[in-house]
Structures are given as C-alpha cells and as structure tokens.
C-alpha positions as CSV (number, residue, x, y, z in Angstrom):
1,M,1.9,66.9,29.7
2,T,4.2,65.9,32.7
3,V,7.2,63.7,32.8
4,A,5.4,61.2,34.9
5,A,2.4,61.1,32.4
6,L,4.7,60.5,29.7
7,A,6.4,57.7,31.5
8,V,3.1,56.1,32.3
9,R,1.9,56.5,28.7
10,G,5.1,54.9,27.5
11,R,4.8,51.9,29.7
12,V,1.1,51.4,28.5
13,L,2.3,51.4,24.9
14,L,5.1,49.1,25.7
15,V,2.8,46.6,27.6
16,T,0.2,47.1,24.7
17,G,2.8,46.3,22.0
18,L,4.3,43.1,23.9
19,C,0.8,41.6,24.2
20,A,0.0,42.4,20.7
21,L,3.2,40.8,19.6
22,F,2.6,37.7,21.6
23,V,-0.9,37.3,20.4
24,S,0.0,37.8,16.5
25,V,2.9,35.4,16.7
26,C,0.7,32.8,18.4
27,V,-2.0,33.2,15.8
28,A,0.6,33.0,12.9
29,S,2.2,29.8,14.2
30,A,-0.9,27.8,14.1
31,F,0.4,26.3,10.8
32,A,3.0,24.1,12.7
33,D,1.5,20.7,12.6
34,S,3.2,17.3,12.9
35,P,3.1,15.0,10.2
36,A,0.3,12.4,9.9
37,S,0.8,9.4,12.2
38,G,0.1,6.9,9.5
39,A,-2.6,5.3,7.3
40,D,-4.9,2.5,7.1
41,V,-3.2,-0.7,5.9
42,S,-5.0,-3.1,3.4
43,V,-3.6,-6.7,3.1
44,A,-5.0,-9.3,0.7
45,Q,-4.9,-12.8,2.1
46,S,-5.8,-16.1,0.2
47,L,-6.8,-18.0,3.6
48,G,-7.8,-21.4,2.7
49,D,-10.6,-21.1,0.0
50,R,-11.3,-17.6,1.1
51,E,-9.9,-14.5,-0.8
52,L,-10.1,-11.8,1.9
53,T,-9.0,-8.3,2.2
54,L,-8.0,-7.2,5.8
55,V,-8.0,-3.5,6.4
56,L,-6.1,-2.4,9.5
57,R,-7.3,1.1,10.4
58,R,-4.9,3.5,11.8
59,V,-4.3,3.6,15.6
60,T,-4.6,7.3,16.8
61,S,-3.5,6.8,20.4
62,V,-1.8,4.2,22.7
63,P,-3.1,2.5,24.4
64,G,-6.1,2.6,22.0
65,P,-8.4,0.5,19.6
66,L,-7.2,-1.0,16.4
67,R,-10.2,-1.8,14.1
68,V,-9.9,-4.6,11.6
69,D,-12.3,-4.9,8.7
70,V,-12.3,-8.1,6.8
71,V,-13.8,-7.6,3.2
72,T,-15.2,-10.9,1.7
73,H,-16.0,-11.6,-1.9
74,T,-18.6,-13.4,-3.9
75,G,-18.4,-17.4,-3.1
76,T,-16.7,-16.6,0.3
77,A,-17.8,-19.2,2.8
78,A,-19.3,-18.1,6.1
79,G,-17.5,-18.9,9.3
80,R,-15.6,-17.6,12.1
81,L,-12.1,-16.1,12.1
82,T,-9.9,-15.6,15.0
83,L,-7.7,-12.6,15.5
84,A,-4.8,-12.3,17.9
85,A,-2.4,-9.5,18.1
86,T,1.2,-10.1,19.4
87,P,4.0,-7.5,20.1
88,T,7.1,-8.5,18.6
89,G,9.4,-5.9,20.0
90,A,10.8,-5.4,23.7
91,A,8.2,-4.4,26.3
92,A,8.0,-0.5,26.5
93,H,6.9,-0.6,30.0
94,P,8.1,-2.9,32.9
95,R,4.4,-3.6,33.7
96,A,3.5,-4.4,30.0
97,P,3.1,-8.2,29.1
98,A,6.0,-9.8,27.7
99,P,6.3,-9.7,23.9
100,G,5.8,-12.6,22.1
101,A,2.5,-13.6,23.6
102,P,-0.8,-12.4,22.3
103,S,-1.9,-9.4,24.4
104,T,-5.5,-8.9,22.7
105,E,-7.8,-11.5,20.8
106,T,-11.2,-11.5,19.4
107,V,-13.2,-13.1,16.6
108,I,-15.1,-12.2,13.5
109,D,-18.1,-14.1,12.3
110,L,-18.4,-13.8,8.6
111,G,-21.8,-14.0,6.8
112,G,-22.6,-15.6,3.6
113,T,-23.2,-12.1,2.0
114,P,-20.1,-10.4,0.5
115,G,-19.2,-7.2,2.3
116,M,-17.3,-5.9,5.2
117,Y,-17.1,-7.4,8.7
118,S,-15.4,-5.7,11.7
119,A,-13.8,-6.5,15.1
120,T,-11.7,-4.4,17.4
121,L,-8.4,-5.1,19.2
122,V,-6.9,-3.0,21.9
123,M,-3.2,-2.0,21.4
124,D,-1.3,-1.3,24.6
125,R,1.9,-0.1,23.2
126,A,3.7,1.4,20.3
127,G,6.1,-0.7,18.1
128,P,6.1,-3.6,15.8
129,W,3.3,-6.2,15.9
130,E,2.0,-9.3,14.3
131,L,-1.5,-9.9,13.7
132,A,-2.6,-13.7,13.5
133,V,-5.8,-14.5,11.4
134,G,-6.9,-18.0,11.8
135,D,-9.6,-20.0,10.1
136,G,-9.5,-23.2,12.3
137,V,-7.0,-24.8,10.0
138,R,-4.4,-22.3,9.1
139,V,-3.1,-19.1,10.4
140,A,-1.8,-16.1,8.5
141,R,0.8,-13.9,10.3
142,I,0.7,-10.2,9.2
143,P,3.4,-7.9,10.5
144,F,2.2,-4.3,11.1
145,I,3.3,-1.1,13.0
146,V,1.6,0.7,15.8
147,P,2.9,4.2,15.7
148,A,3.7,6.3,18.6
149,Q,2.5,10.0,19.0
150,V,5.9,11.5,18.4
151,T,6.7,15.3,18.9
152,S,9.2,16.4,16.2
153,P,12.2,18.3,17.0
154,P,10.7,21.7,15.2
155,E,7.5,21.2,17.2
156,R,9.4,20.8,20.6
157,L,11.2,24.2,19.6
158,V,7.9,25.8,18.9
159,Y,6.5,24.8,22.1
160,G,9.6,25.6,24.1
161,G,9.8,29.2,22.5
162,F,6.1,29.8,23.4
163,L,6.7,28.5,27.0
164,V,9.8,31.0,27.3
165,A,7.8,33.8,25.8
166,G,4.8,33.1,28.1
167,V,7.1,33.2,31.1
168,L,8.9,36.4,30.1
169,L,5.7,38.3,29.1
170,P,4.5,38.9,32.5
171,V,8.1,39.7,33.7
172,S,8.4,42.3,30.9
173,I,4.9,43.8,31.8
174,L,5.8,43.8,35.6
175,M,9.1,45.7,35.0
176,A,7.5,48.2,32.7
177,V,4.9,49.1,35.1
178,R,6.8,48.9,38.4
179,A,10.6,49.7,37.5
180,R,11.8,53.3,37.7
181,R,13.5,53.0,34.4
182,S,11.2,51.3,31.9
183,G,14.1,50.4,29.8
184,W,14.8,47.6,32.0
185,A,11.8,45.9,30.6
186,L,13.5,45.6,27.3
187,L,15.8,42.9,28.6
188,P,13.0,40.2,29.2
189,A,11.1,41.7,26.1
190,G,14.1,41.1,24.0
191,G,14.3,37.5,25.3
192,M,10.5,37.0,24.6
193,V,10.9,38.3,21.0
194,A,13.9,35.9,20.5
195,A,11.9,33.0,21.8
196,L,9.1,34.0,19.5
197,A,11.3,34.2,16.6
198,A,12.7,30.9,17.2
199,S,9.2,29.4,17.4
200,V,8.0,31.1,14.2
201,T,11.1,30.0,12.3
202,A,10.7,26.5,13.5
203,A,7.1,26.5,12.5
204,L,7.8,27.9,9.1
205,L,10.7,25.5,8.3
206,S,8.9,22.4,9.7
207,A,7.0,21.7,6.5
208,S,10.1,21.7,4.5
209,L,12.3,19.5,6.6
210,P,12.5,16.0,5.6
211,L,11.1,13.3,7.6
212,P,13.4,10.8,9.3
213,P,13.7,7.2,7.9
214,Q,10.4,5.5,8.7
215,P,10.4,2.3,10.7
216,G,8.7,-0.3,8.9
217,G,9.1,1.3,5.4
218,Q,12.6,2.2,5.3
219,L,14.0,0.6,8.4
220,D,13.6,-2.7,10.3
221,P,11.1,-1.6,12.9
222,T,12.1,-1.7,16.7
223,V,10.4,-0.4,19.7
224,D,13.2,2.3,19.9
225,N,12.8,3.7,16.4
226,V,9.1,3.5,16.3
227,E,8.9,5.5,19.8
228,N,11.6,8.1,18.6
229,P,12.2,7.9,14.9
230,Y,14.1,11.3,15.3
231,A,16.9,9.8,17.4
232,L,20.3,10.3,15.6
233,R,21.7,6.9,14.6
234,Q,24.1,5.9,12.0
235,P,21.9,4.3,9.1
236,L,23.1,0.9,8.1
237,I,23.8,0.3,4.3
238,S,21.6,-2.8,4.4
239,D,18.7,-0.7,5.4
240,F,18.7,0.9,2.0
241,S,20.4,-1.6,-0.2
242,R,19.4,-5.2,-0.1
243,P,19.7,-7.9,-2.8
244,P,17.1,-9.5,-4.7
245,V,15.3,-12.6,-3.5
246,L,15.1,-16.1,-4.8
247,L,11.7,-17.9,-4.9
248,T,11.5,-21.8,-4.5
249,V,8.4,-24.0,-4.5
250,A,8.1,-26.6,-1.8
251,G,5.2,-28.7,-0.3
252,G,3.6,-32.1,-1.1
253,P,2.4,-32.9,-4.7
254,L,-0.7,-31.6,-5.9
255,S,-3.6,-33.4,-7.7
256,A,-6.1,-31.8,-10.1
257,G,-9.4,-31.2,-8.4
258,R,-8.2,-31.9,-5.0
259,P,-7.3,-29.0,-2.6
260,G,-3.8,-28.8,-1.4
261,E,-1.2,-26.5,0.1
262,L,1.6,-25.0,-2.0
263,D,4.6,-23.8,0.1
264,L,6.8,-20.9,-1.0
265,V,10.2,-20.1,0.4
266,V,11.7,-16.6,0.0
267,I,15.5,-16.5,0.5
268,D,18.1,-13.8,0.3
269,A,20.1,-14.2,-3.0
270,A,23.4,-13.1,-1.4
271,T,23.3,-15.1,1.8
272,G,20.6,-17.7,1.5
273,A,18.9,-16.6,4.7
274,P,15.2,-16.6,4.8
275,V,13.8,-13.1,3.9
276,D,11.4,-11.6,6.4
277,D,11.3,-8.0,5.4
278,L,8.7,-7.9,2.8
279,L,6.4,-4.9,2.7
280,V,2.8,-4.4,2.0
281,H,2.9,-3.5,-1.7
282,D,-0.3,-2.8,-3.5
283,S,-2.3,-4.3,-0.7
284,A,-0.5,-7.7,-0.2
285,L,2.8,-9.0,1.0
286,M,3.0,-11.2,-2.0
287,H,1.1,-11.3,-5.3
288,L,1.3,-14.8,-6.8
289,L,0.5,-15.3,-10.4
290,V,-0.2,-18.8,-11.6
291,V,-0.9,-19.8,-15.2
292,G,-2.3,-23.2,-16.1
293,P,-1.8,-25.3,-19.2
294,S,-4.8,-23.9,-20.7
295,G,-4.0,-20.2,-19.9
296,R,-6.3,-19.9,-16.9
297,L,-4.8,-17.3,-14.6
298,S,-5.0,-17.4,-10.8
299,H,-4.0,-14.3,-8.8
300,L,-3.6,-15.2,-5.2
301,H,-2.2,-13.8,-2.1
302,P,-0.1,-16.3,0.0
303,I,-0.4,-16.1,3.9
304,R,2.8,-15.6,5.7
305,I,3.2,-18.5,8.0
306,A,6.8,-18.1,9.3
307,P,9.8,-15.8,8.6
308,G,10.6,-16.3,4.8
309,R,7.8,-19.0,4.4
310,Y,4.5,-18.4,2.6
311,Q,1.6,-20.7,1.8
312,V,-1.3,-20.8,-0.5
313,H,-4.3,-23.1,-0.8
314,L,-4.8,-24.3,-4.4
315,A,-7.5,-26.6,-5.9
316,A,-6.1,-26.6,-9.5
317,P,-8.9,-27.7,-11.9
318,E,-6.6,-29.3,-14.6
319,P,-3.5,-31.4,-14.4
320,G,-0.1,-30.5,-16.0
321,H,2.6,-28.0,-15.8
322,H,1.8,-24.5,-14.1
323,A,4.0,-21.4,-14.5
324,L,4.4,-19.3,-11.3
325,S,5.8,-15.8,-10.5
326,A,5.5,-13.5,-7.5
327,E,5.5,-9.8,-7.3
328,L,6.8,-8.4,-3.9
329,A,8.5,-5.4,-2.4
330,R,11.4,-5.8,-0.1
331,R,12.6,-3.2,2.6
332,G,15.6,-1.7,0.9
333,G,15.5,-3.9,-2.1
334,G,12.5,-2.4,-4.0
335,I,9.8,-3.8,-6.2
336,Q,10.6,-7.3,-7.6
337,M,9.1,-9.6,-10.1
338,V,10.4,-13.1,-9.2
339,R,9.7,-16.3,-11.2
340,A,10.0,-19.8,-9.9
341,A,12.4,-21.3,-12.3
342,T,10.6,-24.6,-12.5
343,G,7.0,-23.8,-11.9
344,F,5.1,-27.0,-10.4
345,V,3.4,-29.8,-11.6
346,V,-0.1,-30.8,-10.9
347,A,-0.8,-34.7,-11.2
348,P,-3.9,-36.1,-12.8
349,G,-6.9,-36.6,-10.5
350,V,-10.7,-36.9,-10.3
351,T,-11.8,-33.8,-12.0
352,A,-15.0,-32.4,-13.6
353,P,-14.9,-31.1,-17.2
354,V,-13.1,-27.8,-17.2
355,P,-14.6,-25.1,-19.5
356,P,-12.1,-23.8,-21.9
357,V,-10.5,-20.3,-21.6
358,R,-12.1,-18.1,-24.1
359,A,-9.8,-15.1,-24.8
360,V,-10.7,-12.2,-27.1
361,S,-8.2,-11.5,-29.9
362,L,-7.0,-8.2,-30.7
363,G,-4.1,-6.8,-32.7
364,T,-3.4,-6.8,-36.5
365,T,-7.0,-7.6,-37.8
366,S,-9.2,-6.1,-35.0
367,T,-9.1,-3.4,-32.4
368,T,-12.2,-4.2,-30.7
369,A,-13.8,-7.3,-29.3
370,S,-16.7,-8.1,-26.9
371,T,-17.2,-11.1,-24.5
372,V,-19.2,-11.9,-21.3
373,V,-17.6,-12.7,-18.0
374,D,-19.7,-13.9,-15.2
375,A,-22.8,-12.4,-16.8
376,N,-20.9,-9.0,-17.1
377,P,-20.7,-7.7,-20.7
378,I,-17.2,-6.7,-21.5
379,T,-15.6,-4.7,-24.3
380,V,-11.9,-4.4,-24.9
381,R,-10.4,-1.9,-27.2
382,T,-6.9,-1.2,-28.2
383,T,-4.9,1.4,-30.2
384,T,-2.6,0.2,-33.0
385,A,-0.2,-2.3,-31.4
386,V,3.3,-1.7,-32.6
387,A,6.4,-2.7,-30.6
388,G,8.3,-0.1,-29.0
389,T,5.4,2.4,-29.0
390,P,2.9,3.0,-26.0
391,I,-0.5,1.6,-26.8
392,T,-3.6,2.3,-24.8
393,L,-5.8,-0.9,-23.9
394,T,-9.3,-0.1,-22.5
395,V,-11.7,-2.5,-21.0
396,E,-15.3,-1.5,-20.6
397,V,-17.3,-3.3,-18.0
398,G,-21.0,-2.9,-18.1
399,D,-22.3,0.6,-18.7
400,T,-22.2,2.3,-15.2
401,A,-19.6,3.6,-12.7
402,D,-19.9,0.8,-10.3
403,L,-16.4,-0.8,-10.3
404,Q,-14.6,-1.3,-6.9
405,P,-11.0,-0.7,-6.2
406,W,-9.2,-4.0,-5.8
407,L,-5.6,-4.2,-4.2
408,G,-5.7,-0.3,-4.3
409,M,-6.3,-0.1,-8.0
410,V,-9.4,0.1,-10.3
411,G,-7.7,-2.4,-12.8
412,H,-4.8,-4.8,-13.1
413,L,-3.2,-5.9,-16.4
414,I,-1.1,-9.0,-16.3
415,M,1.0,-9.8,-19.6
416,A,3.3,-12.3,-20.8
417,G,5.1,-13.0,-24.1
418,P,6.1,-12.9,-26.9
419,L,5.1,-16.5,-26.9
420,P,7.7,-18.6,-28.5
421,D,5.4,-20.9,-30.4
422,T,1.8,-19.7,-31.0
423,D,0.7,-23.4,-31.8
424,R,1.7,-24.8,-28.5
425,T,-1.3,-26.1,-26.5
426,D,0.6,-25.9,-23.2
427,I,0.3,-22.3,-22.6
428,A,1.9,-22.4,-19.1
429,A,5.2,-23.6,-20.6
430,A,5.1,-21.0,-23.1
431,V,4.5,-18.3,-20.5
432,E,7.2,-19.6,-18.4
433,D,9.8,-19.4,-21.3
434,S,8.5,-15.9,-22.4
435,P,11.0,-13.0,-22.0
436,V,8.3,-10.6,-20.7
437,W,5.9,-11.2,-17.7
438,G,4.7,-7.9,-16.4
439,H,2.0,-6.6,-14.0
440,A,0.6,-3.1,-14.7
441,H,-2.2,-0.9,-13.1
442,S,-5.0,1.6,-14.1
443,M,-6.6,4.1,-11.7
444,G,-9.5,4.3,-14.1
445,S,-10.8,7.1,-16.4
446,T,-13.7,8.6,-14.4
447,S,-14.1,10.3,-11.0
448,M,-16.1,9.1,-8.0
449,A,-19.3,11.0,-7.3
450,G,-18.7,14.2,-5.5
451,M,-15.0,14.0,-5.9
452,S,-14.4,15.3,-9.3
453,G,-12.2,18.1,-8.0
454,M,-9.5,15.7,-6.8
455,S,-6.2,15.6,-8.8
456,G,-5.9,12.7,-10.9
457,M,-9.4,11.3,-10.8
458,H,-10.0,12.1,-14.5
459,E,-6.5,10.9,-15.5
460,M,-5.5,7.6,-17.2
461,G,-3.5,5.3,-14.6
462,G,0.0,5.3,-15.9
463,T,1.4,1.8,-16.1
464,T,4.6,0.0,-17.0
465,A,6.2,-3.3,-16.2
466,A,6.0,-4.3,-12.3
467,A,9.7,-4.5,-11.9
468,S,10.4,-0.8,-13.1
469,R,7.1,1.1,-12.7
470,G,6.2,3.9,-10.5
471,T,2.8,2.8,-9.3
472,M,0.1,5.6,-9.4
473,L,-2.0,5.1,-6.2
474,M,-5.7,5.8,-5.6
475,P,-6.6,9.2,-4.4
476,S,-7.1,9.4,-0.7
477,V,-10.4,9.9,0.9
478,N,-9.6,9.2,4.6
479,G,-6.5,11.4,5.2
480,D,-3.7,9.2,3.9
481,S,-5.7,6.3,3.1
482,A,-7.1,5.4,-0.3
483,P,-10.7,4.1,-0.9
484,D,-11.5,0.5,0.1
485,E,-13.6,-2.0,-1.7
486,T,-16.8,-0.8,-0.2
487,V,-16.6,2.3,-2.7
488,A,-18.3,1.2,-5.9
489,A,-18.0,4.3,-8.1
490,Y,-15.3,3.8,-10.7
491,G,-15.5,2.8,-14.4
492,P,-17.0,1.5,-16.7
493,D,-13.9,2.3,-18.7
494,V,-10.6,1.2,-17.4
495,P,-7.7,2.2,-19.5
496,F,-4.1,0.9,-19.6
497,T,-1.0,2.4,-21.2
498,Y,1.8,-0.1,-21.9
499,T,4.9,-0.2,-24.4
500,F,5.4,-3.9,-25.6
501,P,9.2,-4.1,-26.1
502,S,9.2,-6.5,-28.9
503,A,6.8,-7.8,-31.6
504,G,4.9,-11.0,-31.2
505,R,1.8,-12.8,-29.6
506,Y,1.0,-11.8,-26.0
507,R,-1.2,-13.3,-23.4
508,L,-3.1,-10.7,-21.5
509,W,-5.3,-10.9,-18.4
510,I,-7.2,-7.8,-17.3
511,Q,-8.7,-7.9,-13.6
512,V,-11.3,-5.6,-12.1
513,E,-13.8,-6.0,-9.2
514,R,-17.6,-5.6,-9.6
515,H,-20.1,-6.4,-7.0
516,Y,-17.5,-8.0,-4.8
517,T,-16.6,-10.4,-7.5
518,V,-13.2,-10.1,-9.3
519,L,-13.7,-10.5,-13.0
520,T,-10.7,-11.9,-15.2
521,V,-10.7,-11.0,-18.9
522,P,-8.2,-13.0,-21.0
523,V,-7.0,-11.4,-24.2
524,V,-4.5,-12.5,-26.8
525,L,-2.9,-9.4,-28.4
526,D,-0.7,-9.7,-31.6
527,V,2.0,-6.8,-31.5
528,A,3.3,-5.7,-34.8
529,A,7.0,-5.0,-35.5
530,A,8.1,-1.4,-35.6
531,P,8.7,-0.1,-39.1
532,T,12.3,-0.1,-40.2
533,A,14.0,3.2,-40.9
534,G,13.9,2.4,-44.7
535,A,10.2,2.2,-44.7
536,H,9.9,5.9,-44.0
537,R,12.0,6.9,-47.1
C-alpha cells in the first residue's frame, strides 16, 4: 500500500472517529433536562357562604393561558364569579401594561351541581401576580407566581459546548481531508473533544446541583428573581428567618343565626407590621378552626382582602364564646399554629333549634364506636390510648374506596385537650384553655385504582402536631401536582397515628370528603396515663 493510500485511509478513519464521537456524546447527553417549571396550586377559600377550592393550573409558557378550575361542594349556591389577574411586579417590557391594573379578566358561572367549573386567563408576563375572585359582594385576593422559562447555567454550558463542537467538527473534517499534514486536524478536534467533555460533565452534574432559592417559596418574589433565579445575589437573613405572627380578631359583633363578617389581622410579632408573606400551605393561605360552645367545629379558609388582613363569613348557629386558632405557613417562618388569645363572642339572636353535637366515645372502656354522619355510616377504631405512646386512630367511611382528597389529604384530624374540666358545658372555653391544639393528616391506607405501584399509596399517613410535623403529601398524578377533588378513589379506611403527650380527655374532629361533602366526625377520646416505672417491677 502506497504512502498516499495510507494517508487517505488515516484521514477517513479520523473523520469517521470524529463523527462517531460527536454522535455518541449527543446521544448520551439527552439526560440533561431542566427542572420542572412548577406545579398546579390549589387554594381553598370560604367566599361568603360558598366553600370553594380554586386550582390554578401551571403556566407552561409566557404569554400563555392560565386555566382556573373552581371546585364546588354540596350546598354551594349557583351564581357568577368574576376573575381578574393583576401583575404586582414591575413591567417586564416597556410595551406591557403597567402593573397594578388587571390585565386579564373573565367570569365563571357556577351551577347548582357540585363539581368543577373552569375558565381561562391569559398571562402576558412572568413574575408575581394577584388573582381577584369576586362574588359581587366580597373579593378574595390570592397571590401567585407565573414562572419564567429559565435556562440553568449547566444547561447553557451543555448547549454552548455542543455549539462549539458543532462548529469545530466541519473544521476538523476539512483540515483532515485537505491539509497536507493530517496532524493539523487534531487541533480543532481537540477543541471539539474539550467542548463535548464540558457538555457531558455539565449534563451529568446538573441533576445533583442544588436549585437556587425559589421565588415565592423561599424568597419574596420579584420580577427579577422570577425571570432569573440563578442570578447571584446576597441572600437576606430575613428571607430564611422570620419571627412568628400574632393573630387578632376584629370586625363588628356577630349575632347567632345572622350572617356576619369576622376580620382577622395577622401582624409580625417583632415589628407589629402587617404580615403579607403567607404561603399556600395544605391548599390554603390560612386554615381557621372555630369551636363553638357545644363543641361544633368549623374548618374555614378566610379570604385575603388586603396585606395582613383576612376575612371570613360566619353564620354561627349558637350564641356564646367561641375558641379560634389558625394554621398558616410564613415565608422564612415555617408552619405555625396560632391561637387568638380571647376568641370571640356571638351575641344571642333569633335562632332555630340547634341539634346537639353527638360525639362517639373511645378510650378506656371502648376501642370501637359507630355513628352516622349525613347518611354516611362511620366506624371509628383506636388502639390502646396511652399518653406518650403512639396510637393509631382509624375512621372507616362507608364500604367503598370513594373518598376524595380535601386540602391535599385524604383525612384531617383536629384535636384539643386535655380538657381541664370534663363536666364543663362550655366546650369552647375548655378547648381555648387546653394545652394541646393540633392538626394532623392522613394519606389514607389504600391505593387509587391503577396506581398501586406508586410509592406511599399503601402506607399510613404519618401525622404529628401541626406546629412540628413533616406533612406527607399526596402522590403526584400530574407531574408535580397531587390529585384534586375530582379523584374519588381513596378509603374507606383513613388511619391516623398520633402521640398524645399527657393523659386526660381530648376532643377530636375527623374530617374527610365524600361526594363533594366534607364530613366531620366528632370524637371524645380518653387517654390513660403511662404506667410508672414501679408498675413494671
């Protein structure tokens, strides 16, 4: 074989090797994906007499549509809601409408049948927004984030490396074919290999690199940090460490049997300033728990009407003192269970006879009890209730798996106690004085049809007190989003595990949703004292 033939053969092999290397690296780097752009946001709202769940579906591109689904429940009146979305950050483009004025509006006509009703708004920019939902009398203002489609630094490095390699590849081939000395082709080929190596390294490391602090969840959202969360900025201590809040009750006097508005003011315990950094936690900005004199529980979700100000529409059926607490999550302040120190008083009015609260009793003498709530057969079971020892409390609703997730969970357990005086008829005052007022959750014990392979679907929901628990979320069925209330496939058993810290009598309320109706099961649980050390000898 001649020298020329050998040179041609070497150049062909070099060109083939370069092409194969480029193709193989391109194929290998297909795993370099950017993180998910966000998830659906569910927000429960007690808007007047309507208990609604608003689901803000993820916005995948800007400009693009924002679909808003409104879930109604049994007893929700038909009517029209107005929706208006307002950007609250600076205008991202000089031609964009100024922030502070609604840029997109629509209406939703709610029917008399419980279920989901939808409308679509058009988002014209990324950044912080506020959704105003009105019923003609009052307006709820819900803050939310429209994410930008951001390219992460590793992603930019991957694309840049491939661009450089794509430019150097034909240069290498041309030099290998045309140059008298094929060794010169190794220079651009070496640069191409280096670019591909950088791309592959960035692709492999991108999955393990931490995400930047997330606007809205960890940082106060602005247009700048939403559009470029990777920009290097000095984080503020206040972004990650904020004091607890104080809750005060305002508004006019309420009368039994007459609807009225209860105003709530949330202030910073360190500065006294209004708190406007509450996060959507367990599908609500605020969970309000109200206990009446007879032990009747109302689990409501006040609407945000202004920074630091919330309002809830009440029609208390009985006069007397009412105990009140709120569960919320503050950006940089964590989950907090806040009690209103004085509660509020409902004056006597013209009321119809109020049916008594019939609670099932469990504990020292019985571990199983049955009742009927809104025509639904209910059975409640408990393991031996001893202070300081985890117990499992299970509620069985009907006999089929048709429970719906409410507020992101299959079941809710609210507990208060030990009650200071078991003979007191004013249960609200006893609850207000009780050392424990907690809120726990259950994911249910059975899987949804067709999803039995998902991790956690068969496991018991781990639950502890609201102020210190690690909440277990419902498994996702839509990317990062959990099932909404249209998925009726859980139960019938809903177990809770909780450790009561001290002996005594506790008031419990178990809540689940079935057929778009939230069922509340009141329970009285007697917790025995833990055996002393001498009892084991």
